[in-house]
C-alpha positions in Angstrom: 18.9 17.3 -5.5 17.7 15.9 -2.2 16.5 12.3 -2.1 13.2 11.6 -0.3 12.4 8.4 1.5 9.4 6.8 0.1 7.8 3.4 0.8 8.3 0.8 -1.8 5.5 0.5 -4.4 3.6 -2.7 -4.9 1.6 -3.8 -8.0 -1.9 -5.2 -7.6 -4.7 -6.2 -10.0 -8.3 -5.3 -9.1 -11.2 -6.2 -11.5 -8.7 -6.9 -14.3 -7.0 -3.4 -14.0 -3.4 -2.9 -12.8 -2.8 -0.5 -9.9 0.3 0.6 -7.9 0.1 1.3 -4.2 2.3 2.4 -1.4 2.0 3.0 2.3 1.7 6.8 2.6 1.3 7.2 6.4 2.0 5.0 9.4 -0.6 4.8 12.1 -0.4 7.7 14.6 -1.2 6.9 18.3 -2.0 9.4 21.0 -3.7 9.6 24.3 -6.0 12.3 22.7 -8.6 10.5 20.5 -8.7 13.5 18.2 -5.1 13.0 17.3 -5.2 9.3 16.6 -5.0 8.4 12.9 -4.9 5.1 11.1 -2.6 4.1 8.2 -3.1 5.6 4.8 -2.4 3.9 1.5 -1.8 5.9 -1.7 -3.0 4.1 -4.9 -3.0 5.0 -8.6 -3.9 3.2 -11.8 -0.7 1.8 -13.5 -1.4 4.0 -16.5 -2.8 7.0 -14.7 -1.6 9.8 -12.5 -4.5 10.6 -10.2 -4.0 9.1 -6.7 -6.5 8.2 -4.1 -5.4 8.2 -0.5 -7.3 5.4 1.3 -7.4 6.2 5.1 -8.1 3.4 7.5 -9.3 3.8 11.1 -6.7 3.8 13.9 -7.7 0.5 15.4 -7.0 -0.6 19.0 -4.2 0.8 21.1 -0.9 -1.1 21.0 -0.1 -3.0 24.2 3.6 -2.5 24.6 4.6 0.1 22.1 4.2 0.3 18.4 6.7 -0.9 15.8 6.9 0.6 12.4 4.4 -1.0 10.0 6.2 -2.8 7.2 4.3 -2.3 3.9 4.9 -5.9 2.9 2.9 -7.0 6.0 -0.3 -5.3 4.6 -2.5 -8.0 3.1 -3.1 -7.5 -0.6 -6.7 -8.5 -0.2 -7.2 -5.6 2.2 -5.8 -3.2 -0.4 -7.8 -4.7 -3.2 -11.1 -4.3 -1.2 -10.1 -0.7 -0.4 -9.4 0.1 -4.1 -12.8 -1.5 -5.1 -14.5 0.6 -2.4 -12.8 3.8 -3.6 -14.0 3.1 -7.2 -17.6 2.5 -5.9 -17.4 5.8 -3.9 -16.7 7.6 -7.2 -12.9 7.7 -7.6 -12.1 7.7 -11.3 -8.5 6.4 -11.5 -7.9 7.5 -15.1 -9.3 11.0 -14.7 -7.1 14.0 -14.1 -7.0 16.2 -11.0 -5.9 16.4 -7.5 -5.6 13.3 -5.3 -8.8 12.3 -3.4 -9.0 11.1 0.2 -11.4 8.3 0.9 -12.2 6.8 4.3 -12.6 3.1 4.5 -13.2 0.8 7.4 -10.8 -1.7 8.9 -11.8 -4.3 6.3 -11.2 -2.0 3.4 -14.9 -1.6 2.6 
């Protein structure tokens, strides 16, 4: 069986509920603005299966090349705000179904 390379998962508590999150996609930079994409974080409730993919805007162009984003460098407060915003937007973490994609701003709101 082939092994896949996944980002490590991190535990976080938001509003008294336990969640697990991981970096799903690194930022993608391009000279074409339509191809630029920000990082994406996949999150699920610790007791649930339904994921939400929280997509952030690409941000500013890197000055001298872009290093790979280390998931441990992502501030937990940013992820917590993004999870709270996803719940406000209608994501039900304990429901069943396909994963949902939710766009958040650079602050996670």
